[in-house]
LOMAR-40695 format. One record per atom (N, C-alpha, C, CB): x, y, z; residue in three letters. Coordinates in steps of 0.1 Angstrom, whole numbers, padded with zeros to 4 digits, always signed. Glycine has a CB too. Example, Ala and Ser with C-alpha at 12.3 -4.5 7.8 and 13.67 -1.06 7.14 Angstrom:
LOMAR-40695
+0132-0057+0078ALA+0123-0045+0078ALA+0132-0033+0078ALA+0113-0045+0090ALA+0128-0022+0071SER+0137-0011+0071SER+0129+0000+0079SER+0141-0006+0057SER
***
This chain:
LOMAR-40695
-3289+0640-0056MET-3273+0635-0053MET-3266+0650-0059MET-3268+0617-0065MET-3257+0657-0052ASN-3250+0670-0055ASN-3239+0663-0068ASN-3241+0677-0038ASN-3235+0668-0074TYR-3223+0664-0086TYR-3211+0673-0078TYR-3226+0672-0108TYR-3202+0666-0074HIS-3191+0675-0067HIS-3178+0664-0070HIS-3195+0678-0046HIS-3175+0664-0080PRO-3161+0656-0082PRO-3149+0658-0075PRO-3157+0658-0093PRO-3144+0647-0068TYR-3130+0645-0062TYR-3123+0657-0070TYR-3123+0628-0065TYR-3121+0657-0082ALA-3108+0665-0088ALA-3107+0681-0085ALA-3108+0664-0106ALA-3119+0688-0084ASP-3121+0701-0080ASP-3112+0701-0068ASP-3135+0705-0078ASP-3116+0694-0055HIS-3107+0695-0046HIS-3093+0689-0046HIS-3113+0691-0036HIS-3091+0684-0054LEU-3075+0676-0058LEU-3068+0689-0063LEU-3075+0662-0072LEU-3072+0695-0075ASN-3069+0707-0078ASN-3067+0717-0069ASN-3076+0711-0085ASN-3074+0722-0059GLU-3071+0731-0047GLU-3062+0728-0041GLU-3079+0733-0039GLU-3061+0713-0037LEU-3048+0707-0029LEU-3033+0709-0039LEU-3052+0689-0026LEU-3034+0707-0054ILE-3021+0709-0058ILE-3019+0724-0060ILE-3017+0700-0070ILE-3029+0734-0060THR-3025+0746-0061THR-3022+0753-0047THR-3036+0752-0068THR-3024+0745-0037ALA-3021+0752-0023ALA-3007+0746-0020ALA-3034+0749-0009ALA-3005+0736-0025ASN-2991+0727-0022ASN-2980+0733-0033ASN-2994+0707-0026ASN-2983+0740-0042ASN-2975+0746-0053ASN-2969+0735-0061ASN-2963+0754-0047ASN-2978+0724-0062PHE-2973+0713-0070PHE-2978+0718-0086PHE-2982+0697-0064PHE-2969+0717-0096ASN-2972+0721-0107ASN-2978+0714-0117ASN-2965+0724-0110ASN-2989+0712-0111TYR-2999+0701-0123TYR-3015+0706-0120TYR-2996+0680-0119TYR-3021+0701-0131PHE-3034+0700-0133PHE-3044+0689-0133PHE-3034+0704-0141PHE-3055+0688-0126VAL-3060+0675-0129VAL-3073+0676-0139VAL-3062+0668-0116VAL-3075+0670-0149VAL-3086+0671-0156VAL-3096+0660-0153VAL-3083+0670-0170VAL-3109+0663-0150ASP-3119+0655-0148ASP-3125+0651-0161ASP-3129+0662-0140ASP-3122+0636-0163SER-3130+0632-0173SER-3144+0619-0169SER-3118+0627-0183SER-3141+0615-0157GLY-3151+0608-0151GLY-3166+0611-0156GLY-3150+0610-0137GLY-3173+0599-0154VAL-3187+0601-0159VAL-3196+0591-0150VAL-3190+0599-0177VAL-3205+0598-0143ASN-3212+0588-0131ASN-3222+0580-0140ASN-3221+0599-0117ASN-3221+0566-0132GLY-3228+0557-0135GLY-3223+0549-0150GLY-3242+0564-0135GLY-3209+0552-0154GLU-3203+0543-0163GLU-3196+0533-0160GLU-3198+0548-0171GLU-3196+0522-0167THR-3188+0509-0167THR-3176+0512-0172THR-3194+0498-0175THR-3167+0500-0168THR-3153+0499-0171THR-3154+0498-0186THR-3145+0485-0163THR-3162+0491-0194THR-3164+0487-0207THR-3166+0502-0214THR-3177+0474-0209THR-3173+0512-0207ALA-3174+0527-0212ALA-3163+0531-0214ALA-3180+0535-0204ALA-3157+0532-0202MET-3145+0540-0198MET-3132+0537-0207MET-3142+0536-0183MET-3133+0521-0212ARG-3121+0518-0222ARG-3125+0525-0235ARG-3120+0500-0226ARG-3136+0528-0237GLU-3142+0535-0252GLU-3136+0546-0249GLU-3160+0538-0256GLU-3136+0554-0242ARG-3133+0568-0240ARG-3118+0573-0238ARG-3141+0571-0228ARG-3112+0563-0232LEU-3099+0565-0227LEU-3089+0569-0238LEU-3094+0551-0220LEU-3089+0561-0248VAL-3076+0565-0259VAL-3083+0580-0266VAL-3072+0549-0274VAL-3092+0582-0263ALA-3097+0596-0270ALA-3093+0608-0261ALA-3116+0596-0272ALA-3094+0603-0247GLU-3092+0615-0240GLU-3076+0615-0238GLU-3101+0614-0225GLU-3066+0606-0241LEU-3054+0606-0239LEU-3046+0613-0251LEU-3050+0591-0236LEU-3055+0609-0261ASN-3050+0618-0273ASN-3054+0634-0270ASN-3057+0611-0288ASN-3062+0639-0263LYS-3067+0656-0265LYS-3054+0661-0261LYS-3081+0662-0255LYS-3044+0656-0251ARG-3034+0665-0243ARG-3023+0657-0239ARG-3040+0671-0230ARG-3011+0662-0233ARG-3004+0655-0227ARG-3004+0653-0215ARG-2997+0658-0229ARG-3008+0641-0208TYR-3006+0638-0195TYR-2993+0632-0188TYR-3016+0631-0194TYR-2994+0633-0172GLU-2984+0629-0168GLU-2984+0615-0159GLU-2980+0640-0162GLU-3004+0613-0154ALA-3005+0604-0148ALA-3019+0602-0152ALA-3000+0607-0134ALA-3025+0592-0148CYS-3038+0590-0152CYS-3047+0583-0138CYS-3038+0581-0164CYS-3058+0586-0133ILE-3063+0582-0122ILE-3075+0578-0124ILE-3062+0590-0112ILE-3074+0561-0120ILE-3086+0554-0125ILE-3094+0549-0117ILE-3083+0544-0133ILE-3107+0551-0113MET-3117+0549-0105MET-3127+0539-0112MET-3122+0562-0101MET-3125+0528-0111GLY-3136+0518-0119GLY-3140+0506-0115GLY-3133+0514-0132GLY-3152+0504-0116GLY-3157+0488-0114GLY-3167+0487-0104GLY-3146+0478-0109GLY-3173+0496-0098THR-3183+0497-0087THR-3197+0494-0096THR-3182+0513-0079THR-3199+0501-0110ASN-3210+0499-0117ASN-3209+0483-0125ASN-3212+0513-0128ASN-3196+0477-0124ASP-3194+0466-0132ASP-3200+0455-0124ASP-3179+0464-0135ASP-3201+0459-0110LEU-3203+0447-0098LEU-3217+0437-0103LEU-3209+0456-0080LEU-3224+0444-0107GLY-3238+0437-0105GLY-3239+0428-0124GLY-3254+0453-0099GLY-3229+0434-0133ARG-3227+0424-0141ARG-3217+0412-0143ARG-3227+0430-0151ARG-3207+0416-0139TRP-3195+0406-0143TRP-3188+0401-0136TRP-3186+0409-0149TRP-3182+0393-0133GLU-3174+0390-0120GLU-3161+0395-0121GLU-3173+0375-0116GLU-3156+0392-0105PRO-3145+0404-0104PRO-3130+0401-0114PRO-3140+0404-0087PRO-3130+0387-0116GLY-3118+0385-0124GLY-3122+0390-0139GLY-3114+0369-0124GLY-3132+0393-0143VAL-3131+0398-0158VAL-3130+0412-0157VAL-3144+0395-0168VAL-3137+0421-0146ILE-3135+0432-0143ILE-3120+0439-0142ILE-3141+0431-0133ILE-3111+0429-0133ALA-3102+0432-0129ALA-3091+0431-0142ALA-3099+0425-0117ALA-3093+0417-0146GLN-3082+0412-0156GLN-3084+0416-0170GLN-3081+0397-0157GLN-3097+0421-0172GLY-3104+0424-0185GLY-3100+0441-0188GLY-3122+0420-0183GLY-3112+0445-0181ASN-3113+0462-0186ASN-3101+0471-0177ASN-3131+0470-0182ASN-3099+0466-0162LEU-3093+0474-0155LEU-3076+0473-0160LEU-3097+0471-0140LEU-3074+0460-0162LYS-3059+0459-0168LYS-3055+0467-0180LYS-3057+0446-0172LYS-3067+0465-0190PHE-3067+0472-0203PHE-3066+0487-0202PHE-3080+0470-0211PHE-3072+0494-0191LEU-3076+0506-0187LEU-3058+0511-0184LEU-3089+0506-0173LEU-3053+0503-0175HIS-3039+0506-0170HIS-3027+0505-0182HIS-3035+0494-0156HIS-3028+0494-0184GLU-3019+0490-0196GLU-3021+0503-0209GLU-3025+0471-0204GLU-3036+0508-0213THR-3035+0517-0226THR-3028+0531-0220THR-3052+0521-0234THR-3031+0533-0207ALA-3026+0547-0201ALA-3012+0545-0197ALA-3034+0552-0187ALA-3006+0536-0197LEU-2994+0536-0191LEU-2985+0538-0207LEU-2991+0520-0180LEU-2994+0537-0217LYS-2985+0537-0231LYS-2981+0552-0232LYS-2993+0532-0245LYS-2989+0561-0224SER-2988+0575-0231SER-2984+0583-0215SER-3005+0581-0241SER-2987+0576-0205VAL-2983+0584-0191VAL-2972+0579-0185VAL-2993+0584-0181VAL-2969+0584-0173LYS-2955+0580-0167LYS-2962+0568-0155LYS-2945+0595-0160LYS-2973+0571-0149TYR-2979+0565-0140TYR-2995+0568-0139TYR-2972+0568-0128TYR-3001+0553-0131THR-3014+0554-0131THR-3017+0554-0116THR-3022+0543-0141THR-3028+0558-0110ILE-3028+0556-0099ILE-3048+0544-0101ILE-3026+0574-0090ILE-3045+0537-0095SER-3057+0529-0091SER-3063+0529-0078SER-3055+0515-0092SER-3077+0530-0079MET-3085+0529-0066MET-3092+0520-0065MET-3091+0538-0063MET-3092+0512-0054THR-3102+0502-0049THR-3113+0506-0050THR-3100+0498-0038THR-3126+0496-0052VAL-3140+0502-0052VAL-3145+0506-0037VAL-3151+0491-0059VAL-3152+0517-0035PRO-3151+0522-0023PRO-3161+0514-0016PRO-3152+0537-0022PRO-3161+0517-0003CYS-3168+0512+0009CYS-3180+0521+0005CYS-3160+0515+0025CYS-3192+0517+0008ALA-3205+0526+0009ALA-3213+0517+0023ALA-3215+0525-0009ALA-3224+0525+0022THR-3232+0525+0035THR-3237+0508+0032THR-3245+0538+0036THR-3238+0504+0023LEU-3245+0490+0019LEU-3235+0481+0026LEU-3247+0486+0001LEU-3222+0484+0029ASP-3211+0477+0034ASP-3213+0478+0051ASP-3196+0484+0028ASP-3220+0485+0056SER-3222+0487+0069SER-3227+0472+0075SER-3232+0499+0071SER-3226+0467+0087LYS-3229+0455+0092LYS-3247+0455+0093LYS-3222+0453+0107LYS-3251+0466+0095THR-3265+0465+0093THR-3272+0459+0079THR-3269+0478+0095THR-3266+0460+0069GLU-3267+0458+0055GLU-3263+0447+0045GLU-3262+0468+0052GLU-3252+0442+0054SER-3242+0431+0049SER-3249+0419+0045SER-3232+0427+0060SER-3259+0414+0052GLU-3266+0403+0049GLU-3274+0402+0037GLU-3273+0400+0057GLU-3280+0414+0035GLN-3289+0417+0020GLN-3279+0418+0012GLN-3298+0431+0019GLN-3269+0425+0009TYR-3260+0427+0002TYR-3250+0417+0000TYR-3256+0437+0004TYR-3247+0407+0006GLY-3238+0396+0008GLY-3231+0392-0007GLY-3247+0384+0013GLY-3236+0390-0016LYS-3229+0385-0031LYS-3223+0398-0034LYS-3241+0378-0044LYS-3227+0408-0034TYR-3220+0419-0039TYR-3209+0423-0031TYR-3228+0430-0041TYR-3209+0422-0018GLN-3202+0430-0011GLN-3190+0416-0013GLN-3208+0435+0005GLN-3192+0404-0016GLU-3179+0393-0015GLU-3174+0398-0028GLU-3182+0375-0014GLU-3180+0400-0041ASN-3177+0404-0050ASN-3169+0416-0052ASN-3186+0404-0054ASN-3172+0426-0045LYS-3163+0439-0041LYS-3150+0434-0035LYS-3171+0449-0029LYS-3152+0428-0023LYS-3140+0421-0017LYS-3129+0415-0025LYS-3143+0413-0010LYS-3133+0408-0033ASN-3127+0399-0042ASN-3120+0410-0053ASN-3138+0387-0049ASN-3129+0419-0059LEU-3125+0429-0069LEU-3112+0438-0065LEU-3138+0438-0071LEU-3113+0440-0051ASN-3104+0448-0045ASN-3090+0441-0042ASN-3110+0454-0034ASN-3093+0429-0042VAL-3080+0419-0039VAL-3071+0421-0052VAL-3084+0401-0037VAL-3079+0419-0062LEU-3073+0420-0078LEU-3066+0431-0082LEU-3083+0420-0089LEU-3074+0445-0080ILE-3069+0459-0076ILE-3056+0460-0072ILE-3077+0465-0067ILE-3056+0455-0062LYS-3045+0459-0052LYS-3032+0451-0058LYS-3049+0454-0036LYS-3035+0438-0063LYS-3026+0429-0066LYS-3020+0436-0081LYS-3033+0413-0067LYS-3027+0439-0089MET-3023+0449-0096MET-3016+0459-0095MET-3029+0452-0100MET-3016+0467-0087ALA-3005+0478-0083ALA-2994+0469-0076ALA-3012+0490-0074ALA-2995+0461-0070GLU-2985+0457-0064GLU-2974+0451-0076GLU-2990+0447-0053GLU-2979+0443-0084GLU-2973+0437-0096GLU-2967+0450-0107GLU-2986+0427-0104GLU-2968+0463-0106ASN-2965+0471-0113ASN-2959+0482-0110ASN-2973+0473-0116ASN-2946+0486-0105ASP-2946+0499-0096ASP-2947+0512-0106ASP-2932+0500-0087ASP-2949+0512-0120ARG-2959+0525-0122ARG-2972+0526-0119ARG-2959+0528-0134ARG-2980+0516-0110ILE-2994+0521-0108ILE-2995+0521-0093ILE-3006+0513-0115ILE-2999+0532-0088GLY-3001+0538-0073GLY-3015+0531-0068GLY-3002+0558-0072GLY-3015+0529-0057LEU-3028+0524-0050LEU-3033+0532-0039LEU-3025+0512-0044LEU-3048+0536-0042VAL-3056+0545-0032VAL-3062+0534-0027VAL-3066+0558-0037VAL-3062+0528-0017ASP-3073+0519-0010ASP-3085+0526-0005ASP-3067+0512+0002ASP-3093+0532-0013LEU-3105+0539-0008LEU-3117+0532-0001LEU-3110+0545-0019LEU-3112+0514+0001TYR-3125+0509+0007TYR-3119+0506+0022TYR-3132+0495-0001TYR-3107+0508+0023GLU-3101+0506+0039GLU-3098+0522+0045GLU-3083+0496+0037GLU-3099+0530+0035GLU-3093+0541+0042GLU-3108+0550+0043GLU-3079+0549+0033GLU-3115+0551+0038MET-3129+0552+0039MET-3142+0544+0043MET-3131+0554+0029MET-3138+0534+0051HIS-3145+0524+0056HIS-3159+0529+0063HIS-3135+0519+0066HIS-3170+0522+0063VAL-3179+0528+0070VAL-3178+0528+0084VAL-3189+0523+0067VAL-3171+0519+0092ASP-3166+0517+0106ASP-3159+0530+0111ASP-3157+0504+0106ASP-3153+0538+0101LYS-3146+0548+0105LYS-3153+0563+0109LYS-3136+0548+0096LYS-3167+0562+0105TYR-3171+0573+0107TYR-3186+0571+0115TYR-3171+0581+0094TYR-3186+0582+0121GLU-3199+0583+0132GLU-3212+0584+0126GLU-3199+0597+0141GLU-3209+0596+0120ASP-3222+0603+0110ASP-3221+0599+0098ASP-3222+0619+0109ASP-3226+0586+0092LEU-3223+0581+0078LEU-3231+0594+0067LEU-3231+0563+0076LEU-3239+0602+0071LYS-3245+0613+0065LYS-3236+0621+0059LYS-3253+0620+0073LYS-3227+0623+0069MET-3215+0631+0066MET-3209+0630+0055MET-3207+0629+0073MET-3207+0618+0048VAL-3194+0609+0038VAL-3205+0607+0029VAL-3184+0593+0045VAL-3218+0600+0031TRP-3224+0591+0018TRP-3239+0601+0016TRP-3228+0571+0023TRP-3243+0604+0005ASP-3255+0611+0004ASP-3264+0602+0001ASP-3255+0622-0007ASP-3262+0590-0006ASP-3273+0581-0003ASP-3265+0564+0002ASP-3284+0580-0021ASP-3268+0554-0003ARG-3262+0543+0004ARG-3252+0540-0004ARG-3270+0531+0006ARG-3250+0548-0017LEU-3239+0547-0027LEU-3231+0556-0029LEU-3242+0544-0039LEU-3236+0564-0031HIS-3226+0580-0036HIS-3223+0585-0020HIS-3237+0597-0049HIS-3208+0596-0025PHE-3206+0604-0017PHE-3213+0618-0017PHE-3193+0606-0017PHE-3213+0623-0004THR-3214+0638-0003THR-3203+0644-0008THR-3216+0643+0011THR-3203+0660-0009PRO-3192+0668-0011PRO-3183+0662-0004PRO-3193+0682-0008PRO-3182+0664+0009PHE-3171+0661+0020PHE-3165+0649+0018PHE-3178+0661+0035PHE-3175+0640+0014GLY-3172+0622+0011GLY-3161+0625-0003GLY-3191+0608+0005GLY-3163+0631-0011TYR-3157+0633-0023TYR-3143+0642-0022TYR-3168+0640-0033TYR-3145+0654-0013ASP-3131+0656-0006ASP-3123+0650-0002ASP-3129+0661+0001ASP-3129+0638+0005GLN-3120+0631+0015GLN-3111+0622+0006GLN-3128+0622+0027GLN-3115+0619-0007ILE-3113+0611-0017ILE-3099+0620-0022ILE-3127+0608-0027ILE-3103+0632-0026ALA-3090+0638-0029ALA-3080+0643-0017ALA-3093+0648-0037ALA-3083+0640-0007GLU-3072+0640+0006GLU-3065+0625+0004GLU-3082+0641+0024GLU-3070+0616+0002LEU-3063+0604+0001LEU-3054+0604-0012LEU-3071+0593+0001LEU-3060+0609-0025VAL-3051+0609-0039VAL-3041+0616-0039VAL-3058+0615-0051VAL-3042+0629-0034PHE-3034+0640-0035PHE-3016+0634-0031PHE-3041+0652-0024PHE-3016+0628-0019PRO-3002+0625-0016PRO-2996+0612-0025PRO-3001+0621+0000PRO-3005+0606-0031LYS-2999+0593-0039LYS-2996+0600-0049LYS-3010+0579-0043LYS-3002+0608-0058LEU-2998+0617-0067LEU-2991+0625-0069LEU-3003+0621-0069LEU-2987+0630-0056LYS-2976+0641-0055LYS-2964+0630-0055LYS-2978+0653-0038LYS-2964+0618-0047SER-2953+0610-0045SER-2948+0602-0059SER-2957+0600-0034SER-2959+0598-0066LEU-2951+0595-0079LEU-2946+0602-0089LEU-2956+0589-0085LEU-2953+0618-0087LEU-2948+0625-0098LEU-2936+0634-0094LEU-2959+0633-0104LEU-2934+0631-0082GLU-2921+0635-0077GLU-2909+0626-0081GLU-2922+0635-0062GLU-2911+0612-0081LYS-2902+0602-0085LYS-2890+0605-0095LYS-2910+0592-0091LYS
***
């Protein structure tokens, strides 16, 4: 798997659109939202931020129920960040090739938990006008692509093109929030 954070292309979009911000990538591959909680406060104390983009929950799904993930850790992450920043952006747990029709029966419980978690993530954003939502699950669903290998490196992770697509989805939301 190639390491290709979506923040790189997001910064390219910010620069190309003369938007006066810079994205700091502090994500850790394979991290759970519990570990994210432990790092968030320290990260927010390093410098002043205008917004915080939170993409979490995928690695939690095999360990905890959706309600625990959303109402515990993800809620904590947003509430903590909103003490220091104007806005947060929450991303739904993205679709993966595991969500394709050919594999859905084998991974049924995981997919059900993912859908339930995404409902809770959307609800959290709907209930707080300082939380923007990027629905990666719907916007990058496997059914939208003929060549899955173009977007997914394996059955779960994205290719560089896939991560760039995430940046393309995040940029307009980030821009609209920070221009309020």
